[in-house]
Z-matrix of the N, CA and C atoms (Angstrom, degrees):
N
C 1 1.493
C 2 1.415 1 108.73
N 3 1.412 2 116.88 1 139.14
C 4 1.453 3 118.66 2 -179.25
C 5 1.564 4 108.35 3 -90.07
N 6 1.232 5 116.43 4 133.45
C 7 1.459 6 122.53 5 171.83
C 8 1.456 7 114.82 6 -98.25
N 9 1.264 8 116.68 7 169.29
C 10 1.536 9 122.25 8 178.79
C 11 1.562 10 112.43 9 -51.83
N 12 1.218 11 116.08 10 -41.68
C 13 1.555 12 120.84 11 177.23
C 14 1.547 13 115.67 12 -68.01
N 15 1.322 14 113.79 13 -4.38
C 16 1.485 15 118.84 14 178.44
C 17 1.543 16 115.78 15 -97.57
N 18 1.326 17 115.32 16 -9.35
C 19 1.460 18 119.22 17 -175.17
C 20 1.473 19 113.16 18 -62.19
N 21 1.296 20 120.11 19 -50.78
C 22 1.418 21 120.42 20 -176.80
C 23 1.535 22 112.87 21 -76.80
N 24 1.324 23 121.66 22 -39.27
C 25 1.511 24 122.02 23 172.56
C 26 1.552 25 111.35 24 -54.80
N 27 1.391 26 117.86 25 -44.40
C 28 1.510 27 119.06 26 177.64
C 29 1.468 28 111.16 27 -66.14
N 30 1.341 29 121.85 28 -39.15
C 31 1.501 30 119.89 29 177.14
C 32 1.530 31 109.82 30 -68.46
N 33 1.362 32 119.55 31 -35.04
C 34 1.467 33 121.10 32 174.44
C 35 1.461 34 114.03 33 -60.66
N 36 1.369 35 117.67 34 -39.58
C 37 1.364 36 119.20 35 -177.99
C 38 1.544 37 112.25 36 -69.59
N 39 1.316 38 120.97 37 -27.31
C 40 1.416 39 124.85 38 -178.22
C 41 1.631 40 111.14 39 -90.26
N 42 1.399 41 112.63 40 -33.51
C 43 1.458 42 115.22 41 -172.34
C 44 1.530 43 112.46 42 -133.87
N 45 1.292 44 120.09 43 37.72
C 46 1.478 45 128.35 44 -170.80
C 47 1.506 46 109.56 45 -46.19
N 48 1.235 47 119.67 46 -49.24
C 49 1.510 48 121.32 47 -174.72
C 50 1.569 49 113.80 48 -91.80
N 51 1.328 50 117.03 49 8.45
C 52 1.447 51 114.81 50 -177.87
C 53 1.573 52 107.16 51 -97.08
N 54 1.320 53 111.58 52 150.75
C 55 1.485 54 116.98 53 177.54
C 56 1.488 55 111.10 54 -65.67
N 57 1.396 56 116.86 55 128.21
C 58 1.431 57 125.76 56 177.58
C 59 1.450 58 113.83 57 -104.36
N 60 1.361 59 115.26 58 -32.20
C 61 1.464 60 120.55 59 -174.86
C 62 1.473 61 110.30 60 -152.69
N 63 1.421 62 109.30 61 136.37
C 64 1.419 63 119.60 62 175.63
C 65 1.493 64 108.96 63 -119.18
N 66 1.308 65 117.55 64 125.80
C 67 1.564 66 121.85 65 175.47
C 68 1.509 67 107.44 66 -128.71
N 69 1.244 68 117.87 67 111.77
C 70 1.416 69 121.61 68 -175.92
C 71 1.505 70 110.52 69 50.85
N 72 1.285 71 118.61 70 -123.62
C 73 1.467 72 123.07 71 179.76
C 74 1.449 73 116.88 72 -82.33
N 75 1.327 74 117.54 73 -10.89
C 76 1.409 75 128.93 74 -174.94
C 77 1.511 76 109.39 75 -89.08
N 78 1.366 77 119.37 76 140.49
C 79 1.518 78 121.79 77 169.53
C 80 1.513 79 104.47 78 -136.71
N 81 1.329 80 111.07 79 153.87
C 82 1.506 81 122.24 80 -178.31
C 83 1.440 82 112.03 81 -133.94
N 84 1.258 83 118.88 82 138.12
C 85 1.471 84 119.43 83 176.21
C 86 1.503 85 108.48 84 -90.71
N 87 1.450 86 114.14 85 165.49
C 88 1.423 87 116.67 86 176.39
C 89 1.484 88 114.23 87 -58.79
N 90 1.346 89 117.57 88 -33.23
C 91 1.454 90 118.50 89 176.18
C 92 1.528 91 115.59 90 -67.77
N 93 1.338 92 115.07 91 -39.63
C 94 1.445 93 119.15 92 177.90
C 95 1.544 94 109.28 93 -61.93
N 96 1.430 95 116.12 94 -46.19
C 97 1.406 96 116.69 95 -175.23
C 98 1.535 97 110.84 96 -65.16
N 99 1.223 98 113.03 97 -37.43
C 100 1.517 99 121.74 98 179.13
C 101 1.545 100 110.23 99 -61.31
N 102 1.319 101 116.57 100 -48.44
C 103 1.369 102 117.73 101 179.99
C 104 1.601 103 113.41 102 -64.78
N 105 1.297 104 112.68 103 -43.99
C 106 1.511 105 117.35 104 176.90
C 107 1.542 106 111.38 105 -58.70
N 108 1.322 107 118.55 106 -41.69
C 109 1.479 108 123.20 107 -177.65
C 110 1.533 109 107.70 108 -71.34
N 111 1.382 110 116.62 109 -35.82
C 112 1.497 111 117.32 110 177.15
C 113 1.585 112 109.90 111 -61.61
N 114 1.326 113 113.74 112 -41.21
C 115 1.507 114 118.03 113 177.32
C 116 1.426 115 111.48 114 -61.60
N 117 1.348 116 116.97 115 -47.28
C 118 1.506 117 120.60 116 178.45
C 119 1.429 118 114.40 117 -60.27
N 120 1.347 119 119.76 118 -42.17
C 121 1.456 120 125.00 119 176.09
C 122 1.527 121 112.36 120 -53.71
N 123 1.332 122 111.92 121 -46.35
C 124 1.502 123 114.19 122 177.49
C 125 1.498 124 113.28 123 -65.62
N 126 1.330 125 123.96 124 -31.06
C 127 1.400 126 126.56 125 175.29
C 128 1.470 127 111.82 126 -71.60
N 129 1.359 128 119.66 127 -38.33
C 130 1.380 129 125.99 128 173.57
C 131 1.572 130 113.02 129 -57.82
N 132 1.315 131 111.71 130 -48.44
C 133 1.504 132 116.04 131 173.68
C 134 1.479 133 114.11 132 -61.02
N 135 1.325 134 118.89 133 -36.80
C 136 1.454 135 122.80 134 177.54
C 137 1.497 136 110.81 135 -62.16
N 138 1.341 137 115.70 136 -30.82
C 139 1.486 138 116.51 137 176.29
C 140 1.412 139 115.85 138 -74.17
N 141 1.410 140 119.63 139 -4.11
C 142 1.425 141 122.76 140 179.09
C 143 1.533 142 113.60 141 95.81
N 144 1.319 143 118.39 142 8.58
C 145 1.437 144 115.66 143 177.30
C 146 1.493 145 111.44 144 -71.96
N 147 1.296 146 107.54 145 131.62
C 148 1.532 147 115.21 146 -178.98
C 149 1.463 148 114.96 147 -98.00
N 150 1.383 149 118.90 148 149.77
C 151 1.485 150 119.68 149 -179.03
C 152 1.530 151 108.09 150 -55.68
N 153 1.257 152 113.40 151 140.51
C 154 1.474 153 121.17 152 -177.69
C 155 1.431 154 115.92 153 85.52
N 156 1.346 155 115.34 154 -14.90
C 157 1.576 156 115.91 155 179.39
C 158 1.575 157 109.12 156 -74.46
N 159 1.313 158 114.89 157 142.69
C 160 1.491 159 117.03 158 175.75
C 161 1.434 160 115.48 159 -77.70
N 162 1.298 161 121.27 160 140.46
C 163 1.489 162 126.35 161 175.69
C 164 1.407 163 108.36 162 -124.82
N 165 1.283 164 117.01 163 122.49
C 166 1.489 165 121.83 164 179.93
C 167 1.476 166 109.76 165 -80.21
N 168 1.332 167 116.68 166 135.72
C 169 1.479 168 127.91 167 179.28
C 170 1.493 169 107.86 168 -114.92
N 171 1.380 170 116.98 169 109.28
C 172 1.481 171 122.48 170 -177.47
C 173 1.570 172 103.90 171 -123.30
N 174 1.305 173 113.74 172 107.63
C 175 1.411 174 114.67 173 -179.31
C 176 1.566 175 107.58 174 -163.69
N 177 1.361 176 116.12 175 161.66
C 178 1.434 177 119.41 176 170.19
C 179 1.523 178 109.23 177 -71.35
N 180 1.323 179 115.75 178 166.54
C 181 1.417 180 121.31 179 176.06
C 182 1.598 181 105.62 180 -73.44
N 183 1.238 182 110.56 181 109.69
C 184 1.516 183 121.11 182 179.26
C 185 1.553 184 112.98 183 -156.56
N 186 1.248 185 119.76 184 168.95
C 187 1.472 186 120.33 185 -175.09
C 188 1.565 187 109.14 186 -56.57
N 189 1.293 188 113.22 187 -45.37
C 190 1.526 189 117.57 188 -176.47
C 191 1.564 190 110.91 189 -53.49
N 192 1.287 191 119.72 190 -34.31
C 193 1.410 192 120.10 191 177.09
C 194 1.453 193 112.47 192 -55.81
N 195 1.433 194 114.35 193 -49.13
C 196 1.443 195 118.09 194 -177.07
C 197 1.575 196 108.86 195 -65.45
N 198 1.274 197 121.63 196 -38.11
C 199 1.444 198 121.76 197 -179.85
C 200 1.534 199 110.41 198 -63.79
N 201 1.342 200 113.87 199 -39.78
C 202 1.501 201 121.47 200 -174.65
C 203 1.540 202 106.06 201 -70.58
N 204 1.347 203 117.95 202 -46.72
C 205 1.449 204 125.41 203 176.77
C 206 1.561 205 109.85 204 -45.49
N 207 1.337 206 115.44 205 -56.88
C 208 1.440 207 118.37 206 -171.98
C 209 1.434 208 108.90 207 -76.52
N 210 1.458 209 123.08 208 -26.30
C 211 1.422 210 122.70 209 177.89
C 212 1.619 211 106.02 210 -69.05
N 213 1.222 212 118.29 211 -36.95
C 214 1.505 213 120.72 212 -178.12
C 215 1.611 214 104.27 213 -67.31
N 216 1.223 215 121.63 214 -45.43
C 217 1.446 216 124.43 215 176.13
C 218 1.533 217 111.49 216 -58.47
N 219 1.233 218 119.40 217 -46.75
C 220 1.453 219 127.22 218 -176.00
C 221 1.520 220 109.04 219 -65.95
N 222 1.339 221 117.98 220 -28.96
C 223 1.414 222 124.48 221 176.50
C 224 1.577 223 112.03 222 -77.25
N 225 1.383 224 114.69 223 -4.38
C 226 1.404 225 119.36 224 -177.56
C 227 1.458 226 117.48 225 84.13
N 228 1.295 227 116.69 226 -2.46
C 229 1.478 228 126.58 227 176.51
C 230 1.477 229 114.49 228 -74.10
N 231 1.324 230 120.77 229 173.13
C 232 1.379 231 130.08 230 176.58
C 233 1.519 232 106.57 231 -107.54
N 234 1.418 233 117.33 232 133.81
C 235 1.375 234 116.71 233 -178.99
C 236 1.556 235 107.51 234 -94.93
N 237 1.318 236 113.36 235 130.58
C 238 1.453 237 122.82 236 174.21
C 239 1.476 238 107.84 237 -112.15
N 240 1.416 239 118.60 238 84.63
C 241 1.418 240 122.80 239 176.01
C 242 1.638 241 111.55 240 -65.88
N 243 1.339 242 110.50 241 134.08
C 244 1.449 243 120.67 242 177.40
C 245 1.440 244 110.81 243 -113.47
N 246 1.343 245 119.06 244 126.28
C 247 1.435 246 126.70 245 177.24
C 248 1.562 247 108.05 246 -68.00
N 249 1.365 248 115.42 247 125.68
C 250 1.492 249 121.55 248 178.24
C 251 1.495 250 112.61 249 -71.69
N 252 1.313 251 120.00 250 -2.64
C 253 1.356 252 123.50 251 -178.60
C 254 1.575 253 111.89 252 -87.00
N 255 1.348 254 114.76 253 -11.41
C 256 1.504 255 123.91 254 178.97
C 257 1.466 256 111.23 255 -58.76
N 258 1.346 257 113.44 256 148.92
C 259 1.469 258 115.96 257 171.11
C 260 1.558 259 109.19 258 -77.15
N 261 1.271 260 112.49 259 172.80
C 262 1.568 261 116.78 260 179.60
C 263 1.486 262 107.66 261 -66.29
N 264 1.303 263 119.62 262 -36.72
C 265 1.459 264 118.00 263 178.50
C 266 1.538 265 115.20 264 -63.92
N 267 1.375 266 112.83 265 -42.57
C 268 1.452 267 122.19 266 178.41
C 269 1.509 268 109.41 267 -62.52
N 270 1.344 269 114.78 268 -46.97
C 271 1.550 270 121.34 269 179.57
C 272 1.659 271 108.19 270 -59.88
N 273 1.302 272 115.36 271 -45.05
C 274 1.473 273 117.52 272 -178.37
C 275 1.522 274 109.31 273 -62.57
N 276 1.302 275 113.01 274 -42.88
C 277 1.518 276 117.12 275 -178.51
C 278 1.531 277 109.69 276 -57.80
N 279 1.302 278 119.00 277 -47.55
C 280 1.417 279 124.99 278 -175.93
C 281 1.596 280 109.52 279 -62.17
N 282 1.308 281 114.02 280 -49.17
C 283 1.466 282 119.05 281 -177.75
C 284 1.573 283 110.04 282 -63.17
N 285 1.250 284 119.16 283 -36.53
C 286 1.456 285 125.54 284 178.25
C 287 1.430 286 106.93 285 -69.43
N 288 1.338 287 119.00 286 -50.07
C 289 1.416 288 121.62 287 178.94
C 290 1.421 289 117.91 288 -63.27
N 291 1.305 290 118.88 289 -30.54
C 292 1.466 291 126.51 290 173.19
C 293 1.598 292 110.15 291 -82.69
N 294 1.264 293 115.91 292 -4.05
C 295 1.485 294 118.53 293 179.37
C 296 1.529 295 106.99 294 56.90
N 297 1.410 296 116.08 295 55.11
C 298 1.418 297 117.56 296 -175.36
C 299 1.590 298 108.09 297 -68.60
N 300 1.262 299 116.37 298 134.47
C 301 1.503 300 121.01 299 -177.74
C 302 1.474 301 117.79 300 -103.09
N 303 1.311 302 118.62 301 -18.31
C 304 1.412 303 125.68 302 -173.56
C 305 1.513 304 112.14 303 -130.14
N 306 1.336 305 115.57 304 166.37
C 307 1.436 306 118.43 305 169.57
C 308 1.454 307 111.24 306 -70.51
N 309 1.426 308 122.78 307 130.96
C 310 1.487 309 116.43 308 -179.64
C 311 1.400 310 113.79 309 -64.64
N 312 1.321 311 116.02 310 158.33
C 313 1.455 312 120.45 311 176.29
C 314 1.455 313 106.93 312 -74.17
N 315 1.333 314 117.23 313 140.41
C 316 1.420 315 121.54 314 -178.23
C 317 1.476 316 110.04 315 -115.40
N 318 1.327 317 119.07 316 144.62
C 319 1.429 318 123.31 317 -176.47
C 320 1.497 319 108.42 318 -127.23
C-alpha cells in the first residue's frame, strides 16, 4: 500500500531527471526534490519527531515548502500546514491547540 510519504519517491523513480517544479528562475527535477526531502526527513528524525506526530509547516508558497512537506511525510509525521495569512492570535491558537513542542522549521 502506498502511503503519503511514497508519492515523491515513486514519482522520482519514474521521472528522476524530469522537471517537477519551476519557481522563478529556479527549476528542480523529481530526483532533486526527492533527495532534498530525504535529507530533511533525516533531520526531522534527529530532532526527535516521532512517526504520527504532527509537525506544523508555516511558510510562504516557495520550493522549500514542498521539500519540507515531503520531508515531514517521509519522517512518518503528519503535516499541519498553517496559512501565513493568519493573525498572530490565530497562529498562537493553532500552535497551542496542536500542542506544538518545537520551534517550527523556517524556510
